[in-house]
C-alpha positions in Angstrom: 30.1 21.2 63.8 31.5 18.5 61.6 32.8 18.8 58.1 33.4 16.5 55.1 35.9 16.9 52.2 34.8 15.5 48.9 35.6 15.9 45.2 33.4 18.4 43.2 33.0 18.2 39.5 30.3 20.8 38.9 29.9 24.5 40.0 33.7 24.7 40.8 33.9 28.3 39.8 30.8 29.3 41.8 32.1 27.7 45.0 35.6 29.2 44.4 34.1 32.7 43.9 31.9 32.5 47.0 34.8 31.5 49.2 37.3 34.0 47.7 34.8 36.8 48.0 34.9 36.1 51.8 38.7 36.5 51.8 39.4 40.1 50.5 42.6 40.3 52.5 44.0 37.5 50.4 42.0 37.8 47.2 41.3 41.5 46.7 42.7 41.8 43.2 39.6 41.3 40.9 41.6 40.2 37.9 43.5 37.5 39.9 40.2 36.3 41.4 38.7 36.1 38.0 41.5 33.9 36.7 41.2 31.6 39.7 37.4 31.3 39.4 37.8 30.3 35.7 41.0 28.3 36.2 39.6 25.9 38.7 37.4 24.4 36.0 40.4 22.5 34.7 41.6 21.2 38.0 40.8 18.5 40.6 38.6 20.3 43.0 38.0 19.4 46.7 35.2 21.0 48.6 34.9 21.2 52.4 31.2 21.2 53.5 29.4 21.6 56.7 28.1 18.1 57.2 24.7 19.3 58.6 23.9 22.1 56.1 26.0 21.0 53.1 27.2 24.6 52.8 30.6 24.8 51.1 33.0 26.5 53.6 36.3 25.8 51.8 38.0 24.3 48.8 41.3 23.3 47.4 42.1 23.2 43.6 44.7 20.7 42.6 46.5 21.2 39.3 48.7 18.6 37.6 51.9 20.3 36.5 54.2 17.5 35.4 54.6 13.8 35.7 56.3 14.3 39.0 54.4 17.2 40.5 50.9 18.6 41.3 50.3 22.1 42.5 47.8 23.6 45.0 46.5 26.1 42.4 44.3 28.0 44.8 42.6 27.2 48.1 40.4 29.1 50.5 38.5 28.6 53.7 35.9 30.9 55.2 37.7 33.2 57.7 35.7 32.2 60.7 36.9 28.6 60.2 40.7 29.4 60.1 42.8 27.7 62.7 40.4 24.8 63.1 42.4 22.2 61.2 40.2 22.2 58.0 43.0 23.7 55.8 45.3 20.9 57.0 42.7 18.4 56.1 42.2 19.8 52.6 46.0 19.8 52.0 46.3 16.2 53.4 43.6 15.1 51.0 45.4 16.8 48.1 48.6 15.1 49.1 46.8 11.7 49.1 45.4 12.3 45.7 48.8 13.4 44.3 50.5 10.4 45.8 47.9 8.1 44.3 48.5 9.6 40.9 52.2 8.9 41.2 53.4 12.4 42.1 56.6 12.9 44.0 56.1 16.6 44.9 53.3 19.0 45.8 53.9 22.7 45.2 52.2 25.9 46.0 52.8 29.5 44.9 52.2 32.4 47.4 53.3 35.9 48.0 57.0 36.1 48.8 58.3 37.4 52.1 59.7 40.4 50.3 56.2 41.7 50.3 55.1 43.0 53.7 51.6 41.6 53.7 50.8 40.2 57.1 48.1 37.8 55.8 50.5 36.2 53.5 53.1 35.8 56.2 50.4 33.7 58.0 49.9 31.8 54.7 53.6 31.0 54.4 53.7 29.8 58.1 50.7 27.5 57.4 52.5 25.9 54.5 55.8 25.7 56.3 54.0 23.9 59.2 52.8 21.3 56.7 56.3 20.6 55.5 56.5 22.9 52.4 59.9 24.4 51.8 60.6 27.7 50.0 62.4 27.0 46.7 62.5 30.2 44.6 61.2 33.7 44.4 59.9 34.9 41.0 60.0 38.7 41.4 57.9 39.5 38.3 55.7 36.4 37.7 52.6 38.2 39.2 54.0 41.7 38.6 56.7 43.7 40.4 54.4 44.6 43.2 53.6 40.9 44.0 56.7 38.7 44.1 55.8 35.0 43.9 57.3 32.4 46.2 57.4 28.8 45.0 57.2 26.2 47.8 57.4 22.5 47.5 56.8 19.4 49.6 58.2 16.0 48.9 55.5 13.3 49.0 56.7 10.2 50.7 
């Protein structure tokens, strides 16, 4: 199978919801999922499609935060396609877009290591492998039960 990554300007929320629904271990909180599905409308949205069927199998939503930084607002990839390099390709394309728009940093927020969730431990390792560094834990940003870890990567 071969896949393509391209910008998407319409139906962002629909694609986001379909992928997040397939990832309940990461996106099981309905109110958070609702915020993501509606929040992606205001972001740069990359979709990963099966080249043969055109089916959306993943996405990355890129949000401009400041003059110097963009954020991976939310991303998801169908679970059967994890560990195939597609997540890396999505992040690489996001980095390219951020660099082109003059950004010095790319950030992402994820569940902090203080929370014992094994799926998010994998998520943190994924970002660390791509060069993201943990910067700060925000213990109550997402509520006391879900401490938030801010990670950043310098774009060179």
